C-alpha positions in Angstrom: 42.0 -13.6 21.3 38.3 -14.7 21.7 37.3 -17.5 19.3 34.8 -16.3 16.7 31.1 -16.9 17.6 30.3 -18.9 14.5 33.2 -21.3 15.2 32.1 -21.7 18.8 28.6 -22.5 17.6 29.8 -25.0 15.1 32.0 -26.8 17.7 29.1 -26.8 20.2 26.8 -28.3 17.6 29.3 -31.1 16.9 29.6 -31.9 20.6 25.8 -32.0 20.8 25.5 -34.4 17.9 28.2 -36.7 19.4 26.2 -36.8 22.7 22.9 -37.5 20.9 24.5 -40.2 18.8 26.1 -41.8 21.9 24.7 -44.4 24.3 21.1 -43.6 25.3 20.7 -43.2 29.1 17.5 -42.1 30.7 15.1 -40.0 28.5 16.8 -39.2 25.2 14.1 -36.7 24.2 14.7 -34.7 27.4 18.5 -34.8 26.9 18.1 -33.4 23.4 15.7 -30.7 24.5 18.1 -29.5 27.3 21.1 -29.6 25.0 19.3 -27.5 22.4 18.0 -25.1 25.0 21.6 -24.6 26.2 22.7 -23.6 22.7 19.8 -21.1 22.1 21.7 -18.1 23.5 24.7 -18.9 21.3 22.5 -19.2 18.2 21.0 -15.8 18.9 24.5 -14.4 19.2 25.4 -15.8 15.8 22.3 -14.2 14.2 23.2 -10.8 15.9 26.8 -11.1 14.7 25.6 -11.9 11.2 23.5 -8.7 11.2 26.7 -6.7 12.2 28.8 -8.3 9.6 26.3 -7.8 6.8 25.1 -10.1 4.1 28.0 -12.3 3.0 29.0 -11.4 -0.5 27.4 -7.9 -0.7 29.2 -6.1 2.1 26.1 -4.5 3.7 23.4 -5.3 6.1 20.6 -7.7 5.0 17.2 -6.0 4.9 14.2 -8.4 4.5 11.9 -5.9 2.7 13.2 -2.4 2.5 16.5 -0.5 3.1 15.3 2.7 4.8 18.3 4.5 3.3 16.9 4.0 -0.2 14.2 6.5 -1.0 11.2 5.1 -2.8 10.3 7.2 -5.8 6.8 7.6 -7.2 5.8 5.5 -10.2 7.3 6.8 -13.5 4.8 9.3 -15.1 3.7 7.0 -17.8 2.6 4.2 -15.5 -1.0 3.4 -16.1 -1.0 5.3 -19.4 -0.5 2.4 -21.9 -2.3 2.6 -25.2 -2.5 -1.1 -25.9 -5.5 -3.5 -26.5 -5.2 -5.7 -23.4 -7.1 -5.2 -20.2 -5.3 -6.1 -17.0 -7.6 -5.9 -14.0 -6.1 -4.3 -10.9 -2.7 -3.6 -12.5 -1.8 -0.6 -14.8 -0.4 -0.7 -18.3 2.8 1.1 -19.1 3.1 3.9 -21.5 6.2 4.7 -23.4 8.3 7.6 -24.7 9.8 7.6 -28.2 13.5 8.1 -28.9 14.3 8.1 -32.5 12.0 5.3 -33.3 12.7 3.3 -30.1 9.9 2.8 -27.6 11.3 3.6 -24.1 9.7 2.0 -21.0 10.7 2.7 -17.4 10.4 0.1 -14.6 11.4 0.7 -11.0 11.8 -2.4 -8.8 10.8 -1.4 -5.3 9.2 -2.5 -2.1 5.4 -2.3 -2.3 2.7 -2.3 0.4 -0.5 -3.9 -1.0 -3.8 -5.3 0.0 -4.3 -8.8 -1.4 -7.7 -8.7 0.1 -9.5 -5.3 0.6 -11.9 -6.5 3.2 -15.6 -7.4 3.1 -17.4 -6.9 -0.2 -19.6 -3.8 -0.5 -23.2 -4.3 0.8 -25.5 -5.2 -2.1 -22.6 -6.1 -4.4 -22.7 -9.4 -6.3 -20.0 -10.9 -4.0 -21.9 -9.9 -0.9 -25.1 -11.4 -2.3 -23.4 -14.6 -3.3 -21.8 -15.1 0.1 -25.1 -14.4 1.8 -26.9 -16.8 -0.5 -24.5 -19.7 0.3 -24.6 -19.0 4.1 -20.9 -18.3 4.2 -19.2 -17.8 7.6 -18.7 -14.3 9.0 -15.2 -12.9 9.7 -13.5 -14.4 6.6 -12.9 -11.1 4.8 -10.4 -9.5 7.1 -8.2 -7.2 5.0 -4.8 -8.7 4.1 -2.1 -6.1 3.9 1.3 -7.3 2.8 4.8 -6.0 2.2 6.1 -7.5 -1.0 8.2 -6.4 -4.1 6.9 -5.1 -7.4 7.5 -2.6 -10.2 6.3 1.0 -10.3 4.4 0.5 -7.1 2.3 -2.4 -8.5 2.3 -6.1 -7.9 2.3 -7.6 -10.5 4.2 -4.9 -12.3 2.6 -2.9 -15.1 1.9 -4.6 -18.4 4.1 -3.8 -21.3 2.4 -3.9 -24.8 4.4 -3.6 -28.0 4.0 -4.5 -31.7 6.0 -7.1 -33.6 9.0 -5.4 -35.1 9.3 -2.7 -32.4 12.7 -1.7 -31.1 12.2 -1.4 -27.3 14.4 0.0 -24.5 13.5 -0.7 -20.9 15.2 1.4 -18.3 15.2 -0.5 -14.9 16.0 1.3 -11.6 16.6 -0.8 -8.5 15.2 0.5 -5.2 15.3 -3.0 -3.5 17.6 -3.7 -0.6 19.6 -6.2 -2.7 20.8 -6.6 -6.3 18.4 -7.6 -9.0 18.0 -8.1 -12.8 15.1 -8.5 -15.2 14.6 -11.5 -17.6 12.3 -11.3 -20.6 10.6 -14.6 -20.3 10.1 -16.4 -23.6 11.5 -13.6 -25.7 14.2 -14.4 -28.2 16.7 -11.6 -27.5 20.6 -11.3 -27.7 22.3 -13.2 -24.9 23.5 -10.0 -23.4 19.9 -8.8 -23.0 18.5 -12.0 -21.4 18.8 -10.5 -17.9 20.4 -13.3 -15.8 22.2 -11.4 -13.1 25.8 -12.5 -12.7 25.7 -14.7 -15.9 24.7 -12.5 -18.9 25.0 -9.1 -17.1 26.3 -7.5 -14.0 23.6 -7.4 -11.3 21.8 -4.1 -10.9 22.9 -3.0 -7.4 20.6 -1.1 -5.1 20.2 2.5 -6.2 21.6 1.7 -9.7 19.9 1.8 -13.2 20.4 -0.6 -16.0 19.1 -0.4 -19.6 18.0 -3.2 -21.8 17.4 -2.8 -25.5 16.3 -5.2 -28.2 14.0 -5.7 -31.2 10.9 -8.0 -30.8 10.0 -10.2 -33.7 7.7 -12.7 -32.0 3.9 -12.4 -31.2 2.0 -13.5 -28.2 1.8 -13.4 -24.4 5.1 -13.3 -22.5 6.3 -12.2 -19.1 9.1 -10.3 -17.4 10.5 -11.1 -14.0 13.5 -11.0 -11.8 16.3 -13.3 -12.7 18.5 -12.8 -9.7 17.9 -14.6 -6.4 14.7 -15.9 -8.1 13.3 -18.0 -5.4 13.1 -15.0 -3.2 12.5 -12.2 -5.7 9.9 -13.8 -7.9 8.3 -15.3 -4.8 8.0 -11.7 -3.4 6.2 -10.6 -6.5 8.7 -9.3 -9.1 7.0 -9.9 -12.5 4.5 -8.7 -15.0 3.2 -9.2 -18.6 5.0 -8.5 -21.8 2.6 -8.7 -24.7 3.5 -8.5 -28.4 0.8 -7.9 -31.0 1.1 -8.9 -34.6 2.3 -6.2 -37.0 -0.5 -6.9 -39.4 -3.2 -6.1 -36.8 -4.6 -9.6 -36.8 -5.8 -11.7 -33.9 -7.9 -8.9 -32.5 -10.9 -9.8 -30.3 -13.7 -7.9 -28.7 -12.3 -8.4 -25.1 -8.7 -9.2 -24.5 -7.9 -9.8 -20.8 -4.6 -10.8 -19.1 -4.5 -12.5 -15.6 -1.2 -13.2 -13.8 -1.4 -16.1 -11.3 0.7 -15.9 -8.1 0.8 -17.8 -4.8 2.1 -16.7 -1.3 2.6 -18.0 2.2 2.0 -15.7 5.2 2.1 -16.6 8.8 -0.9 -15.4 10.7 -0.7 -11.7 11.5 2.6 -11.4 9.5 2.8 -8.9 6.5 6.1 -10.5 5.1 5.9 -13.3 2.7 7.7 -16.5 3.6 9.5 -17.5 0.4 10.9 -20.7 1.9 7.5 -22.3 2.3 6.3 -25.1 0.0 2.7 -24.8 1.3 1.3 -21.5 0.0 -1.9 -20.3 1.7 -2.8 -17.2 -0.3 -3.5 -17.2 -4.1 -4.0 -14.2 -6.3 -5.2 -13.1 -9.8 -3.4 -9.9 -10.8 -2.4 -9.4 -7.1 -5.9 -9.7 -5.7 -7.7 -12.6 -3.8 -11.4 -13.0 -4.0 -13.8 -11.4 -3.1 -11.6 -8.4 -4.0 -11.1 -9.6 -7.6 -12.9 -7.6 -10.2 -16.2 -8.8 -11.7 -15.4 -9.0 -15.5 -18.1 -8.1 -18.1 -18.9 -9.6 -21.5 -21.8 -9.8 -24.0 -23.2 -13.0 -25.5 -21.6 -13.7 -28.8 -18.5 -11.5 -28.4 -15.1 -13.1 -28.9 -13.1 -13.1 -25.6 -9.5 -13.9 -25.1 -8.1 -14.7 -21.7 -4.3 -14.7 -21.3 -3.2 -16.7 -18.2 0.4 -16.5 -17.0 1.8 -18.3 -13.9 4.6 -16.8 -11.8 3.9 -19.2 -8.8 7.0 -20.7 -7.2 5.5 -24.2 -7.0 2.0 -25.0 -8.2 0.3 -25.3 -11.5 -3.2 -23.8 -11.7 -6.0 -25.5 -13.6 -8.2 -22.6 -14.4 -11.8 -23.5 -15.1 -14.6 -21.3 -16.6 -18.2 -22.3 -16.2 -20.6 -22.2 -19.2 -18.2 -22.1 -22.1 -16.1 -24.3 -24.3 -12.9 -22.5 -25.3 -10.0 -23.3 -27.5 -6.4 -23.1 -26.3 -4.9 -20.7 -28.8 -1.5 -19.8 -27.4 1.4 -20.6 -25.0 4.5 -18.8 -23.8 5.9 -19.9 -27.3 3.3 -17.7 -29.1 0.1 -18.4 -31.0 -0.9 -22.0 -31.7 -1.9 -22.8 -35.4 -5.6 -23.3 -35.6 -5.2 -26.9 -36.7 -3.3 -27.7 -33.4 -5.6 -25.9 -31.0 -7.6 -28.0 -28.6 -11.0 -27.5 -26.9 -11.8 -27.5 -23.2 -13.1 -25.4 -20.3 -10.2 -26.1 -17.9 -6.6 -25.3 -18.8 -3.6 -26.2 -16.6 -1.1 -23.4 -16.4 2.3 -24.6 -15.0 4.8 -22.3 -13.3 6.6 -20.2 -15.9 3.9 -21.0 -18.6 1.3 -19.0 -20.5 -2.0 -20.3 -21.8 -4.2 -18.1 -24.1 -7.8 -19.3 -24.5 -10.6 -17.9 -26.8 -14.3 -18.3 -26.7 -17.7 -16.7 -26.8 -20.4 -16.9 -24.2 -23.6 -18.4 -25.5 -25.8 -17.7 -22.4 -26.1 -14.6 -20.2 -25.7 -14.8 -16.5 -23.1 -14.8 -13.7 -20.3 -17.3 -14.7 -17.8 -18.5 -12.2 -14.0 -18.7 -13.1 -11.6 -20.3 -10.7 -8.6 -22.5 -10.1 -9.7 -26.1 -9.7 -7.2 -26.9 -7.0 -9.9 -26.2 -4.4 -7.3 -25.2 -1.7 -6.6 -22.3 -4.0 -10.1 -20.8 -3.9 -10.2 -20.0 -0.2 -8.2 -17.5 1.9 -6.2 -18.3 5.0 -8.7 -17.2 7.5 -10.5 -20.5 8.2 -11.3 -21.5 11.8 -11.5 -25.0 12.9 -13.9 -26.7 12.6 -14.5 -25.2 9.2 -17.9 -24.1 8.2 -19.2 -22.8 4.9 -16.3 -21.0 3.3 -16.8 -17.8 1.3 -15.1 -17.8 -2.1 -11.5 -16.5 -2.0 -8.1 -16.9 -3.7 -8.1 -17.5 -7.5 -11.8 -16.8 -8.1 -13.2 -14.3 -10.6 -16.7 -13.7 -11.9 -18.1 -12.8 -15.3 -21.3 -10.7 -15.6 -22.5 -11.7 -19.0 -25.3 -9.7 -20.6 -27.5 -10.6 -23.6 -27.3 -8.6 -26.8 -29.8 -6.1 -25.3 -27.8 -5.5 -22.1 -30.3 -7.1 -19.8 -28.9 -7.9 -16.3 -28.7 -11.5 -15.1 -31.0 -12.6 -12.4 -29.8 -12.0 -8.8 -28.5 -14.9 -6.7 -31.3 -16.6 -4.7 -32.2 -15.2 -1.2 -30.8 -17.8 1.2 -30.8 -15.6 4.3 -31.9 -18.5 6.6 -28.6 -20.3 6.0 -26.6 -18.2 8.4 -26.4 -14.5 7.5 -29.9 -13.5 8.4 -32.6 -12.2 6.0 -31.3 -10.3 3.0 -33.1 -8.9 0.0 -30.9 -9.3 -3.0 -31.1 -6.4 -5.5 -32.1 -7.3 -9.1 -29.2 -5.4 -10.7 -25.6 -6.3 -10.3 -23.0 -4.3 -8.4 -22.6 -0.9 -10.0 -18.9 -1.0 -9.1 -18.1 -4.0 -11.3 -15.9 -2.0 -13.6 -15.7 -2.3 -17.3 -12.6 -3.0 -19.4 -11.5 0.6 -19.7 -8.2 0.4 -17.8 -6.3 -0.9 -14.8 -6.2 0.4 -11.3 
C-alpha cells in the first residue's frame, strides 16, 4: 500500500533538515536551493490532496471566499431602512420588524464584492480640485475591487440602532463557505447570547440560521462582529455598529456620525484579502478609501458627534480633525461622565475600541480629518521613486458652512505643479451628499 503523501512529505523534510544541518561542503546555499526545488512537486501534491480531503474538522472542501453551491440571497428587505438618529456614510442602517414588543433584525453573513476605491474623483469635485492643487501624481486612483465578507451585502455590515430597554432579536443566516457566529462587542448579555462559536453556542454552519435574543440596558456605541475564526473572518470584514440610545432621549446632537475603521492587505492585482499579513496596505473608513470617502457637511456652531470604532486586526488609528477642539465623550464602555471627559483634536482608537468625540466648528471652510499614522492616508498604488501622493486611505473631509450657508473658498489653482492648468470652481462638489442616509 502506498505511503500517504503527507507522511512522505514529512519524512522528506526531515531528511532535508538533517542534510542542511550536517557538514557544509561546497556552496550550502546552492545545496539548500536544490533540495527545496526537489521537494516542490511533493509539496504541490500535498496541497492537491488536502483539497480532495477537505478542510480538516469540517468534512468539506475549503473555499477561500465563496462556496458556489451556496446561493447568495438579496439583502433582507429592511436593509437601509433604519429609522435611527446616526448617519453612517457608505453603509446602510437596518430596519426592524416588531414581534410582540420585540424588535427583530435580520443579518445575512455572506461573500461581498466591493469597491474600496471607486476610481478617480469626478472632474470639478472637491477631491479632484485638491489633488490638482497639490500636484499629485497621475494614475493613483485605479479602482480597487475586492472580494471580502460582510452582512446584507455591505462591508461594514448595516448599523443597528436601538433604545435602552429594548428587547431585541437578531436572526443571523450564514451564507459563508465556513461556520461563523456573531459577538455583540461590549454588550452585557446572558452568556448564552455572547456569540463565541464553539464556546457559548454551536457554530452557525453554512446554510444555517441562528437566533440571538436579549434585552439591552446600556447606552452608547458598540459593535457586532464574527467570533469564530476571528483572525480570518473579522479580517475579511465581518462587523458593524450596534448603537444604543438613552431611553430618556438625552444626548442628542445636531449631527451624529459613525465611522468604522478597518485595514487590509492585498497583493498587487489580487482581489482576495491576505489575512495572514501584519503589514496592511489599504485602510478604510466605512469600507471606503479616499478619495472615495464622502465629504461630510456641517454648519458653524452645530454640535457634532463622531463615533469611531476600530475593527482592524493590528493597528490603532489616531484620528485627527483640523480646526476644532473636541472632548472625548464615550468609549466602548458607554458615555463618559462630563467631569472625566478630556479635550483634544486627535484621539487614538485601538483595535476593538470605540471613541466618541463631540465638538462644534467655529470657522467655516474645508476641514481635513485623517489617521495620523501617515502610512494610513495613502493607497497601495505608489510607484518608486514616490512623487507627490494624492490623499487616500483613512481620509475624510468636512465642508463647513457659516450660518448663512455660504460655501468655503475653493482650493488654490496650482495647475503648474504637475496636472496642467485647471480652473477650480467656486462652489463645492454638488455630489457631496448630506446626512440623510447611507448608501
